[in-house]
N, C-alpha and C positions, 0 to 999 in steps of 0.2 A: 099612635094618634090616628084619628080618622079625619078624612076630608070629604065633605059632601058638597057638591055644587049642583043645586037643583036647576032643572031646565027652566023653571019659572023665573029664575033670576036673569035669564037672557031674553030680552024683548025682541031682538032682531031675529026674525025667522030664518035668515040666511046663515046665522051663526050656528056652529055645531053645538049640540046639547050634551052635557056631561051627566051621565047617570051616576048615582052614588057608588063610589069606588073606595074601599078602605085601603090605606097603605100604611106600612109600618117601617120605621127606621130604628134599628137596634144597634147595640154597640159591640164592636169586635176589634181585636188587634192581633196581628201575626208578627209584629216587629219585636225587637228585643225589649225586655222589661227594664225598668229603672226604679230603684227604691229611693224615695226621698229621704228616708231615714230607716234604720233597721227596725224601728218601732212601728212603722206604719206603711207596709208595702201597699201600693195602689192596686186595687183589684183589676182583673181583666174579665170583661163580660164576653162570653162567646155563646154559641148555640149549637145544639145538636138536634137531630130529628128523632123523636120518640116513635114508638110503634104506631102511634096515632097520627104521625106526620105533623105534629104540632111543634112549634119552636119552644125549646126549653132553655132558659138562661142558666149558665153555669159560671162559676167564678174561678179565676186564678190570680195573676199578679197585676194586670194592667188593663185599662179600658181604652179602646179606640173605636170611634164611631164608623159604622158602615151601613149601607142600605141593604135590606133583605126583602124578601118577597118576590113576586113575579116581576119580570122586566117591565110589564105594563104599569104595575103599581109604582115602580121606581120612576118611570117616565112621568107619571102623574105628579109625583112629589116634586120632581124637577121643574115641571111646567108651572106649578102653582106656588112654588117657594117665593117668598117676598124678597129675599136676598139671593143674589146669584151664588153666594158661597154655599147656601143650603140647597141650591138647585143645580145650575149648569156646572159649577166648579166643585160640587160636593166631593167627587172622587179624589180631587187633588188636595183638599184641606181637611178631610174627615179625621186625620190623625189628631187634630186639635180638639175634637169634640169631647173626648173623655175628660179633659181637664177644664176646658173653657165653656162648657155647656151648662145648662141648668142641672143636668144630672151630676156633672162634676162638682158644682157648688154644693148640692145637697149631700153628695158623698163626703166631701171634706168637712162639712158641718157635722155630720154623724161622727166622723173620725175625731174631730176636736172635742165634741161633747163626751165621747167615751173615754178619750185619753185624759180629760180633766177629771172625770170621776175616778179613774185609776190613780191619777196623781194624788187626789185627796185621800185615797186609801193608804197612801204611803206617808202621809203627814201624821206623825204620832200624836200630836196634840188634838187631832180631830177624832175623838173616841167614838163618835157616832157613826163613823165610816171605818170600821176595822179593816185590816188587810184582807183582801179577798183570797179565797182558796185558789189553787191552781186551776181547778175546774171552772170556777166563776170567771177568772181572768180569761180563760180560753173561750168561754161563752161570749164574753164581751168582744174579744178579738174576732170571734167568728162572725159577729154582726158586721164588723168592718170588712173582713175578708170576703164574706158572702153577700155583700150589698149588691142588690140587683135592680134591674129596671122596675120589677114589681114593687120592690121596697120604695123606690123613688116615687112611683105612682101613688103608693099609700101615703107618703108624706104630702104629696100634692092634694090628695083627697082630704086629709086633715086640715090643710091650709085653707081649703074652701070654707071650712067652718070657723077657724080661728082668724082668718084674714091676716095672718102673721106667719111669715115663712120660717123664721127661726124657732118660734114657739111650736110650730108643727113638728119640727125635728125632735124637740124635747118630748112632746107627747108620743111621737112614734117610738122613741126609745123606751119610754115607760111602758107602752103596750108590749114591746118586745121582751121586756124584762120582768113584767109583773108575775109571770108564771115561774120564774126562777126563785126558789125560796131564799137564797142568800142575797141576791141583788134586790129583790122586792122590798127588803127592809130599808134600803137606802135610796129609793126612787127619787125622793125630793132633793137629793144631792146632785142629780142631773141638773146642769145649768146653775150650780150653786154660786151665788154672789156675782153672776155674770150679767152684763148687758149684752144685747144681741150683737153689738159691734165687737165684743171680745171674740165671739165665735166667728163672725164674718171676716174680720181683718186677717185672722190666721188662715181661714179658708181661702180667701183671695190670694194671700201670699203663697200658700201651698199650690193653688191652681197655677199661678204664674211660674213657680219653680218647676212644676212638672212640665208645663208647656214649653218652657225654655230648654230644660235639660233633655227632654225626650224628642222634641220636634224642631223648635226654632234654631237652636244652636247647631244641631246636626245638619240641618238644611243649609245654614250659613257656611258650615265647614265644607259641605259638598260643593257649594258654589265657589268658595275660595280656592279649593283644590282643583276644580275644573279650570278656573282661570289661570292658576299657577302652572298646571300641566300644559296648558296651551302656550303659556309664556316660554316655557322651556323648549317645547317642540318647535317653536318658530323663532327661537332666540336669534338666529343668524339672518333672518329674512329682512333685508333693508327696506325702508319705507321713507318716503318723503314726508317730513313733518309739515304741519300747517299751524302757524301762529297768526291770529287775526284772519284766518281763512286763506292766508297767502303762503307760498312755498317758503320753507325754512330749513335749517340744517337737518340732514337726514338722521333717522333713528333706526331702530329695528322694531318690527311689529311685536316681537316677543317682549321687548323691554316696556312697551306701552301697556301691554297686558299685565306685566309684573307690577306696575305702579298700582293698578286697581286691586290686585290680590293683596298687596301690602296694606293699602288704605283700608280695605274692608276688614282685614284681620285685626287691625288696630282697634276698630270699633267693636269687633267681636270680642276681643279681650276685655275692653271696657265693660261690655255687657255682662260677661261672665263674672267680673269682679264686683258687680253691683250687689250690695247687701240687701236681701229681702227681709224687711223688718216686721215685727209683730208686737202688739201690746196685749196686756191681759189685766187691766187695772180697774175694771168696773165702770160705773156709769159716767163718771167725770174724770177718771184717771187718778183717783186718790185712795182707792181701796176702802171707800167709806163703808160699804156693806160688809166686806170681809172683816174689818176691824171691829165693827159693832157685834159680830157674832163670835169672833175669836180674837180678842185684843192682844193676846200674848204670842201670836204667830208673826213671824217676819214675812209678811205677805209679798212685798216686792221681791224678796229672794225666791219665794216659792214660784211667783209668776215668771221670773227670769229662768229658773230651772225648767219650767214647763214649756215656755216658748222655745228655748234653745233645744229642748229634747225633740222638737218637731223639725229641727234643721233650719230654723229661722234665727235672725238676729234680734235680740230683745231691745225694745225702745222704752225706756223708763219714763220719759217726759211726754205725756199725751193728754188729750182731753177725753171725750167719750170715744173718739176715733184715733187710730194711728194716722198721723197727718198726711200720709201719702207722698211725702217728699221723695222717698226712694222710688216710688212709681214714676214720678216726674223725671227723675234721672234716667230710669230704665227706659221709659218711652222715648225720651229725647235721644238716647243712645241708639235705639233701634231706628229712629227717624233719620239720624245722621248716617247710619249704615245704609239706609234706603236712599238717601240723597246721593251717596257715592255710587250706588248701583244705578241710579237714574243717569248719572254722568257716564257710566260704562255703557248702558243701553243706548244712549244717544251717540256715543262715539262709534260703537259697533254699527248702528244704523247708518251713520255717515260713511264708514268704511265700506259697507255693503253698497251704498249709493254710488261711491266712487269706483266700485268694481274690485276693490282690494280683497273682498271675500265673496265667494260664491256660496250658495246655500244648496245643500244636498236635497234633492226633491224626493217626495214620497208618492208612490203610485196612487192615483185616484184623487189626490189633493188638488184643490183649485185655488189660484191666487186672486183672480178677479172674475166677477160674473160676466164681464164683457170683453176683457182683454186676455186671451188665452195664454199669452207668453209670460204673464206676471208670476214672479216668485217673490212674494212680499216678506219683509222681515217681521212677521206677525208676532213671533215669540218675544222679541225685544220690545215691540210696541205694547203687547199685552203686559209685559213686566213693568214698563214705564207707567202705563195707565193705572195699574193696581198699586204701584208704589205711591203715586200721587194720592190715590184714595186712602191708602193706609196712613200716609203722613198727615193728611187732613185730620184723621181721627186721632192719631197719636199726639199731634200738637194740641188738639182740644183736650185730650185726657191730661196731658202734662200741665196745661194751663189751668184747668178747672179743678182737678182733684186736690191740690194743696190748699184750696180756699174753702173754708167752712165757717159759717157764722158762729161766733162765740165758742161755746163748748161743743157745738155740733148742729148742723142742719142735715136734712135728708137728701140734699141734691146729689151727693156722691153715690147714693145707693143705686139709683137708676143708671147713672153714668158708668159705674163699674160693671154693669151687665153687658157693656159694649166692648169690653177688652178683647173678646174673641174675634170681633169683626176686624179690628185693627191688625191683630196678629194673623188672621186668616188671609187678608189681602196681601200682607207682607209675604207669607208663606207661598201664596199663589204666584207672586212676582218672582220669588227665588226659583221656584220650579220652572217657570216659563223661561227665565234667563238660562238656566241649566240646559233646558231642552233646546233653546236656540243655539247655544255654544256647540252642542253635539252635531248640529247641522252645518257648521261653518267649514269652509274649505278655502284655503289661501289661493288667490289668483296671482301667482308671481309674475306672470306676463304683464298684467296690468300694473303692478307695482313697479316693474322695471321700466315700463313705458313712461311713467311720470318722472322717474329718476333720470332717464335718458334725455328728457326735454328740459331739465332744470340745472344746467351746469353753473348757473349764477350762484347756487348755494355754496360753491367753493370760494366765493369772495371772502367769506369769514376766515377760513384757515390761511388763505394767502395774505390778507392784511395783518393777521396775527403774527405770522412768521416774519413779515416785513418789519413789524414793530420790534421783534426780538433783535434784528440785525441793524437797527437804526436807520432804516429807509425812511426818509421824511414823508409826512402826510400819507401814510398807507391807507387809512380809512377813506380819505377824500379821493385818492386815486382809484380805489376799487368802486367807490360810489359813482364816479364819473364813467367807469367802464360798464357797470351793470345796471344802474338804476333807470328803469323805464326803457331799457334797450334789449334787443334780442342778443342773447349770449349762447354760444355753443362750445363744444369741445375745442374746436380749432382756435377760437378767439381767446379762450382762457389759456390754452397752452402757449400761444404766441405772447400773451401778456407775461406769463411766468418766465419765458425764455429771455425776455427783455429786462428782467429785474437784476439789480446789482446785489446779488446774493451769493454766498458760498455755493460751490457746485453741489455739495452734498445736500444742502437745504433745498436747492433748486430741483435736484433729482427727486427728492421725496415729494415735493409738491407736484411734480409732473406725473408721479405715480397715482396721485389721488383721483378718484372719480366720485360722482354722487353716490355710487353703490358702496364704496369703501369708507367714505367719510362718516362713520357712525360712532366714533369714539369708543367708550366702554359699554355701549348699549348691550351688546351680546353677553358680555360678562355679567352685567347687572341682571339680565333676564335669567341666566343660568343659575345664579346664586339666590334666586328669589326665595327659595324655601328657608334659607337661613334668616330671612327678615320677617317671616310670618309669625304670627302670635296665635298658634292653635293649640 
């Protein structure tokens, strides 16, 4: 694409003028590939420099977006992007571009249209579309495997004439195949008996499946594992708990991290188990056109075979659209994962504020423009902010998409184009949190300081042991000793010595300190991996 900002558009003579500067963003990925199904490997667009130093697109198995061109061109694109995901944060979210972009949507539409034609050739009752030769099948598969940016641009060029994005894909495929003698005979069976939403709903499902499998779930896993590893490494580090913001029974820092790892993994499992559904039943979900042309074919069965062949779950009860209920469940699950991560971000922020964590500094970085000493918890703040933005979009998607007037209105169409933004802000938040975790350093001296000053937390075990041995009014006696009063090691030990308890019980209580009164916290932290759902 090209961006031109004319100097005439800037009326303030003091503002800098932008001369016309072209910039290009193409698609590339170096990460591992993932096939949605053996039938339709997702291409990968990369580039190489030809002898004329021009960029040439090539294909392999997967597409991931990346900026190319000069650093000046890239900076221009970042400065003029409407969304920070496509500008400032592009480098952190570009992995989603292959599946959640306009390119990804067009690619999957091409895939679905071709796979449907191939499916029709396997239905013996449709004599007009005989089985393709191996060479013809390879030609059609080659259109999928070789789909490039130039191909997508050609589709967009056709769309300028048709003003219909799905019809443009159909015409593109006819143009691609009109020179092939075998396929040219069945060109009108591209998009046979289909409504646009037959193509779109499967494409959106495949987009989500690829984005989740290749980007979102792996990022969630990395985050959960980072928290789990931290939990085990600091399993034995005692920490003063705070309930209602006030000192409470001690725990360990590792056990508190383990809680988040387990909570997040539960939502991650729920997300991975969400069935991504698809329909292929025509204009109003009844196979009207299919049956009018071939009344003796079991079209619901054919449709189910086709949808499941793409790796999706078949939904037989639909209108013109797949009702998007699975999307609502999926987005709600991601939102809940994000809510838990917000809780984590805020807790870490609080622990940093208390001095329980230090942050490893990086040479050259600045925390405050006026206070040189500042080392701010910016990664966790960035994560929290993006999670809020993501959840606002995810909540809207989950509330809006299941609602469509009668057999269908078009309000879902424009909304579905915004799925990438919600996932992009989520991904950015996960990466920010992971980056923040890597900078954390436990400040045991500060943790010990708070524990040393809160001997009153031992009131709980003392009154519990008193209950065991029948000492009257144990709670009330500890309340009188500790509530609103200064309590220290000496006063606690004197109280214990004066209790009417067996010597063994009294000896055990005298050994307790705020540092050792942590129950099974360390063991829970060390066993965290057994509780994870990865």
